[in-house]
VMD Tcl script that draws the C-alpha trace (Angstrom):
set ca {
  {41.97 -58.40 -16.24}
  {38.81 -60.43 -16.81}
  {39.45 -62.28 -13.53}
  {39.71 -58.95 -11.70}
  {36.37 -57.85 -13.10}
  {34.74 -61.11 -12.14}
  {36.19 -60.82 -8.65}
  {34.85 -57.25 -8.34}
  {31.50 -58.38 -9.59}
  {31.43 -61.23 -7.05}
  {32.20 -58.86 -4.20}
  {29.49 -56.43 -5.27}
  {26.96 -59.24 -5.67}
  {27.68 -60.40 -2.13}
  {27.33 -56.88 -0.88}
  {24.02 -56.54 -2.63}
  {22.78 -59.80 -1.11}
  {23.78 -58.62 2.36}
  {22.00 -55.29 1.83}
  {18.98 -57.09 0.49}
  {18.92 -59.23 3.60}
  {19.06 -56.18 5.85}
  {16.21 -54.59 3.91}
  {14.19 -57.79 4.11}
  {14.63 -58.06 7.86}
  {13.14 -54.54 8.24}
  {10.29 -54.69 5.72}
  {6.69 -55.08 6.79}
  {3.45 -55.91 4.99}
  {2.98 -53.95 1.77}
  {6.65 -52.86 1.66}
  {7.69 -56.42 0.72}
  {7.98 -55.55 -3.00}
  {10.03 -52.42 -2.40}
  {13.09 -53.71 -0.58}
  {16.39 -51.92 -1.16}
  {17.30 -51.72 -4.85}
  {21.04 -52.30 -5.37}
  {22.89 -49.30 -6.65}
  {24.98 -51.53 -8.96}
  {24.45 -54.80 -10.83}
  {26.41 -57.15 -13.13}
  {25.91 -57.37 -16.86}
  {26.24 -60.57 -18.85}
  {30.01 -60.12 -19.01}
  {30.34 -59.81 -15.25}
  {31.07 -56.09 -15.45}
  {29.47 -53.78 -12.91}
  {26.83 -51.32 -14.19}
  {25.50 -48.39 -12.12}
  {21.73 -47.95 -12.24}
  {21.96 -44.57 -10.45}
  {18.18 -44.55 -9.94}
  {18.01 -43.69 -6.25}
  {21.22 -41.67 -6.19}
  {20.19 -39.34 -8.98}
  {16.71 -38.86 -7.50}
  {18.16 -38.04 -4.09}
  {20.69 -35.61 -5.54}
  {17.99 -33.80 -7.56}
  {15.77 -33.49 -4.48}
  {18.63 -32.14 -2.34}
  {19.56 -29.63 -5.05}
  {15.94 -28.47 -5.31}
  {15.62 -28.04 -1.53}
  {18.93 -26.20 -1.35}
  {17.92 -23.80 -4.14}
  {14.57 -23.17 -2.47}
  {16.16 -22.40 0.89}
  {18.39 -19.76 -0.72}
  {15.50 -17.87 -2.37}
  {15.80 -14.42 -0.78}
  {15.99 -10.82 -1.92}
  {18.39 -8.07 -0.89}
  {15.41 -5.98 0.12}
  {14.53 -8.47 2.83}
  {10.87 -8.59 1.76}
  {9.00 -11.81 1.05}
  {7.89 -12.08 -2.56}
  {4.64 -13.70 -3.61}
  {4.88 -17.40 -4.37}
  {3.57 -20.84 -3.45}
  {4.60 -20.50 0.18}
  {2.92 -18.27 2.75}
  {4.48 -16.26 5.58}
  {3.52 -16.22 9.23}
  {3.48 -13.01 11.25}
  {6.87 -13.98 12.71}
  {8.36 -14.04 9.21}
  {8.70 -17.86 9.21}
  {8.06 -19.44 5.83}
  {5.38 -22.09 5.62}
  {6.56 -24.85 3.24}
  {4.82 -24.75 -0.13}
  {3.70 -28.36 0.22}
  {1.61 -27.39 3.26}
  {-0.38 -24.85 1.24}
  {-3.44 -25.71 -0.81}
  {-2.87 -25.41 -4.56}
  {-5.81 -23.03 -4.90}
  {-4.68 -20.58 -2.20}
  {-3.63 -17.06 -3.21}
  {-1.24 -14.66 -1.53}
  {-3.07 -11.84 0.23}
  {-2.69 -8.10 -0.33}
  {-4.25 -5.79 2.28}
  {-5.77 -2.64 0.80}
  {-6.35 0.03 3.47}
  {-8.50 3.01 2.43}
  {-10.18 5.94 4.18}
  {-13.67 4.71 3.23}
  {-15.42 2.57 0.64}
  {-17.23 5.48 -1.01}
  {-16.57 8.31 -3.44}
  {-12.99 8.61 -4.67}
  {-11.90 5.85 -2.27}
  {-14.27 3.44 -4.00}
  {-12.68 4.33 -7.35}
  {-9.28 3.41 -5.90}
  {-10.67 0.16 -4.51}
  {-12.32 -0.92 -7.75}
  {-9.29 -0.03 -9.88}
  {-6.79 -1.90 -7.70}
  {-9.02 -4.94 -7.26}
  {-9.71 -5.16 -10.98}
  {-5.97 -5.16 -11.67}
  {-4.80 -7.56 -8.96}
  {-7.63 -9.80 -7.76}
  {-7.08 -12.44 -10.46}
  {-3.66 -13.25 -8.97}
  {-4.06 -12.19 -5.35}
  {-6.68 -12.25 -2.64}
  {-7.51 -8.64 -1.73}
  {-8.54 -7.84 1.85}
  {-10.21 -4.42 2.18}
  {-9.96 -2.41 5.40}
  {-10.94 1.22 6.14}
  {-9.56 3.68 8.68}
  {-12.16 6.51 8.38}
  {-9.39 9.07 8.76}
  {-8.49 7.67 12.20}
  {-4.83 6.84 12.83}
  {-5.73 4.20 15.43}
  {-7.92 2.37 12.93}
  {-5.14 2.55 10.35}
  {-2.60 1.14 12.82}
  {-4.98 -1.70 13.69}
  {-5.39 -2.55 9.99}
  {-1.60 -2.70 9.57}
  {-1.33 -5.00 12.58}
  {-4.01 -7.29 11.16}
  {-2.17 -7.45 7.83}
  {1.07 -8.34 9.59}
  {-0.60 -11.06 11.68}
  {-2.26 -12.47 8.56}
  {1.08 -12.76 6.75}
  {0.10 -10.49 3.86}
  {2.56 -10.31 0.98}
  {1.94 -6.58 0.60}
  {0.04 -3.61 2.08}
  {-1.33 -0.80 -0.11}
  {-2.55 2.14 1.96}
  {-4.16 5.51 1.27}
  {-2.76 6.80 4.52}
  {-3.92 9.24 7.19}
  {-0.98 11.34 8.37}
  {2.65 11.11 7.35}
  {4.39 11.07 10.73}
  {1.99 8.61 12.35}
  {1.99 6.34 9.30}
  {5.76 5.86 9.51}
  {5.47 3.68 12.62}
  {3.07 1.26 10.93}
  {5.07 1.07 7.69}
  {8.24 0.37 9.67}
  {6.48 -2.40 11.61}
  {5.41 -4.00 8.33}
  {8.94 -3.72 6.98}
  {10.31 -5.37 10.11}
  {7.90 -8.26 9.41}
  {9.22 -8.40 5.81}
  {5.97 -7.07 4.34}
  {6.40 -4.29 1.74}
  {4.11 -1.25 1.77}
  {2.96 1.02 -1.04}
  {1.50 4.37 0.08}
  {-0.90 6.29 -2.13}
  {-2.27 9.83 -2.07}
  {-0.83 11.11 1.23}
  {2.56 9.42 1.50}
  {5.18 10.48 4.03}
  {8.37 12.53 4.05}
  {10.58 9.64 5.21}
  {11.95 7.58 2.33}
  {13.48 4.10 2.26}
  {10.80 2.47 4.43}
  {7.89 2.08 1.98}
  {8.85 0.43 -1.31}
  {6.83 2.99 -3.29}
  {4.83 6.18 -2.72}
  {2.33 7.44 -5.30}
  {1.50 10.91 -3.97}
  {-1.03 13.60 -4.81}
  {0.81 16.88 -5.37}
  {-1.68 19.49 -4.15}
  {0.97 22.11 -3.59}
  {1.42 22.88 -7.27}
  {-2.37 23.47 -7.53}
  {-2.53 26.17 -4.86}
  {-1.95 29.13 -7.18}
  {-4.67 28.10 -9.66}
  {-6.99 27.19 -6.78}
  {-6.62 30.67 -5.27}
  {-7.23 32.24 -8.68}
  {-10.44 30.22 -9.13}
  {-11.67 31.47 -5.76}
  {-10.71 35.09 -6.49}
  {-12.66 35.04 -9.73}
  {-15.64 33.38 -8.05}
  {-15.87 36.00 -5.27}
  {-15.11 38.83 -7.73}
  {-11.89 39.68 -5.90}
  {-13.64 40.54 -2.64}
  {-13.91 38.21 0.39}
  {-13.29 37.83 4.14}
  {-12.06 34.32 4.92}
  {-11.43 32.12 7.96}
  {-8.80 29.33 7.88}
  {-9.51 26.08 9.77}
  {-6.99 23.25 10.19}
  {-7.31 20.28 12.55}
  {-7.12 17.03 10.56}
  {-3.59 17.14 9.23}
  {-2.35 19.67 11.80}
  {1.35 20.29 11.15}
  {1.24 18.94 7.60}
  {-1.21 21.59 6.40}
  {0.66 24.73 7.39}
  {2.84 24.98 4.28}
  {-0.17 24.57 2.02}
  {-2.27 27.13 3.88}
  {0.64 29.57 3.90}
  {0.97 29.15 0.12}
  {-2.78 29.78 -0.23}
  {-2.57 33.01 1.82}
  {0.43 34.14 -0.22}
  {-1.41 33.47 -3.48}
  {-4.30 35.68 -2.31}
  {-2.08 38.48 -1.02}
  {-2.11 40.24 -4.39}
  {-5.87 40.79 -4.07}
  {-6.27 43.79 -1.77}
  {-9.96 43.18 -1.04}
  {-9.55 39.52 -0.10}
  {-8.63 39.52 3.58}
  {-8.10 36.87 6.25}
  {-10.23 37.42 9.36}
  {-8.92 34.58 11.54}
  {-6.98 31.30 11.66}
  {-7.87 28.23 13.72}
  {-5.31 25.47 14.26}
  {-6.47 22.59 16.44}
  {-4.17 19.76 17.52}
  {-6.88 17.36 18.63}
  {-9.26 15.89 16.06}
  {-12.36 16.74 18.09}
  {-15.50 17.70 16.20}
  {-16.82 19.48 19.30}
  {-13.68 21.58 19.62}
  {-13.71 22.41 15.91}
  {-17.35 23.48 16.20}
  {-16.67 25.62 19.28}
  {-13.67 27.36 17.72}
  {-15.48 28.12 14.46}
  {-18.56 29.35 16.34}
  {-16.47 31.73 18.45}
  {-14.55 33.01 15.42}
  {-17.72 33.70 13.44}
  {-19.23 35.52 16.39}
  {-16.12 37.68 16.76}
  {-15.81 38.22 13.01}
  {-19.33 38.34 11.59}
  {-17.93 39.77 8.35}
  {-16.44 36.34 7.53}
  {-18.05 35.05 4.36}
  {-15.68 32.19 3.45}
  {-14.39 29.22 5.45}
  {-11.20 27.67 4.07}
  {-10.76 24.13 5.43}
  {-7.62 22.07 5.12}
  {-9.55 18.82 4.76}
  {-12.94 17.46 3.78}
  {-13.43 16.14 7.31}
  {-13.41 19.68 8.65}
  {-15.79 20.79 5.91}
  {-18.18 17.98 6.85}
  {-18.16 19.18 10.45}
  {-18.95 22.69 9.25}
  {-21.86 21.43 7.14}
  {-23.29 18.95 9.63}
  {-22.88 20.82 12.92}
  {-23.84 24.24 11.62}
  {-26.24 23.01 8.97}
  {-26.56 24.36 5.47}
  {-28.83 27.19 6.65}
  {-26.32 28.36 9.24}
  {-23.63 28.75 6.60}
  {-26.05 30.09 4.03}
  {-24.42 32.88 2.09}
  {-20.94 31.63 3.05}
  {-18.50 29.79 0.83}
  {-16.55 26.67 1.86}
  {-13.24 25.71 0.24}
  {-11.09 22.60 0.83}
  {-7.43 22.17 0.00}
  {-7.76 18.41 0.58}
  {-11.38 17.74 -0.25}
  {-11.39 14.02 -1.08}
  {-14.00 13.28 1.60}
  {-16.52 15.75 0.12}
  {-15.92 15.17 -3.59}
  {-19.66 14.54 -4.12}
  {-20.74 17.73 -2.29}
  {-19.04 20.36 -4.43}
  {-22.18 22.02 -5.67}
  {-21.81 25.61 -4.52}
  {-24.19 25.27 -1.59}
  {-22.00 26.07 0.18}
  {-18.91 24.09 -1.00}
  {-17.52 25.87 -4.03}
  {-14.17 24.22 -4.69}
  {-11.71 21.59 -3.53}
  {-8.41 20.02 -4.58}
  {-8.94 16.30 -5.09}
  {-6.73 13.27 -5.54}
  {-6.60 11.75 -9.06}
  {-8.00 8.51 -7.66}
  {-8.01 6.33 -10.76}
  {-4.48 7.30 -11.82}
  {-3.14 6.78 -8.29}
  {-4.69 3.32 -8.13}
  {-3.51 2.26 -11.60}
  {0.09 3.16 -10.83}
  {-0.07 1.57 -7.36}
  {-1.29 -1.69 -8.90}
  {1.52 -1.61 -11.46}
  {4.07 -0.96 -8.70}
  {2.65 -3.81 -6.61}
  {2.75 -6.29 -9.48}
  {6.30 -5.26 -10.40}
  {7.61 -5.51 -6.86}
  {6.03 -8.86 -6.08}
  {7.41 -10.31 -9.32}
  {10.91 -8.80 -9.33}
  {11.59 -7.25 -5.93}
  {11.90 -3.78 -7.47}
  {9.75 -0.83 -8.57}
  {12.48 1.04 -10.42}
  {14.94 3.73 -9.47}
  {12.71 6.17 -7.60}
  {10.48 5.54 -4.62}
  {8.24 8.60 -5.07}
  {5.83 9.40 -7.89}
  {3.93 12.70 -7.82}
  {0.61 13.21 -9.59}
  {-0.85 16.70 -9.81}
  {-4.10 17.14 -7.91}
  {-7.40 17.93 -9.61}
  {-9.28 21.17 -8.98}
  {-13.03 20.68 -8.92}
  {-15.40 23.64 -8.63}
  {-19.16 23.98 -8.59}
  {-19.07 25.93 -11.84}
  {-16.42 24.12 -13.85}
  {-16.54 20.56 -12.55}
  {-13.46 18.38 -12.66}
  {-10.43 20.04 -14.17}
  {-8.26 17.54 -15.96}
  {-4.58 17.30 -15.11}
  {-1.70 15.40 -16.67}
  {0.21 12.94 -14.41}
  {3.82 13.89 -13.90}
  {6.78 11.59 -14.41}
  {8.64 9.86 -11.61}
  {10.77 12.06 -9.40}
  {13.27 11.29 -6.72}
  {12.50 14.44 -4.72}
  {11.86 14.02 -1.02}
  {9.87 17.25 -0.79}
  {6.25 18.20 -1.49}
  {4.92 16.20 1.48}
}
mol new
graphics top color blue
foreach p $ca { graphics top sphere $p radius 0.5 }
foreach p [lrange $ca 0 end-1] q [lrange $ca 1 end] { graphics top cylinder $p $q radius 0.2 }
display resetview
């Protein structure tokens, strides 16, 4: 038996010498001290002993690379980590990324003022320690919003958070981001289609309509002649405006004089239509706008003097939150900006860490009624719901 071991040891020693010779014939310069290390050697008894140094190191490296290559999620979205993602969806190896780089989240907002600024500051305060936040604004323009989504996709963002313009038009951009494996969280507006954005934190203005109409009725002492204007949000606004009319129907001396629905977001056309309506119905004393953008057109094109003695209301008055002073804007339904942003940041952090935001995609927060006389009316955020309505 001892002879067999010695013979095996002799064979292995010869093999090692041959391998050492091959390594020596290929070495150059500084590599002279690092020629091939034999995988086995003899002990004092002539028995073979495995060092396993290179083999174990190689196996560990292969196992690590294999585990890394299998790191995917059922959702198909790229999670934040040491690697970055190109616009094509191709992963850039982690070793090619600087240690101090941070994954980028694109935050797309209507503006950087008023309630939008509150959203911006809240989200940045929550996430900027761990992520680089890129701020973009769309100014209520769907083309600008689409361009911001495209920029985020090209930049390889790990997530997009967007206070979006219009539901139907937003769907195309969110789907494009999803196709590029970039998750999107929508806040405030949201969209009726589910399963494309990973989360939607939506302002529920619909449930405020009844109280909003009551506030107006009390303010005008149950007597008014009102004009309805809807352009920004055409199609989405009709259910809300219908609910507002229905809520006022019980007041016999509050009457609608005219309705203006404009498909194109043209300030000139809005001005012309309102001017014609007021000329035909001089008894009109209240202008009910769907959005703050329309109210701004009323104020800036007509001027405060021109609408002196008239009252302006907004069902979606985020853009004029700082102009609700009764001259002439009396009341508006606003988004709960801070609460929306806090929940969106929580959803973003959860998704990027775990690939999930929970069971339900949609969260509804009741809107806030702000009037010139009462100021901001507090509301309590509602729990998560899985309803696909209220858009």
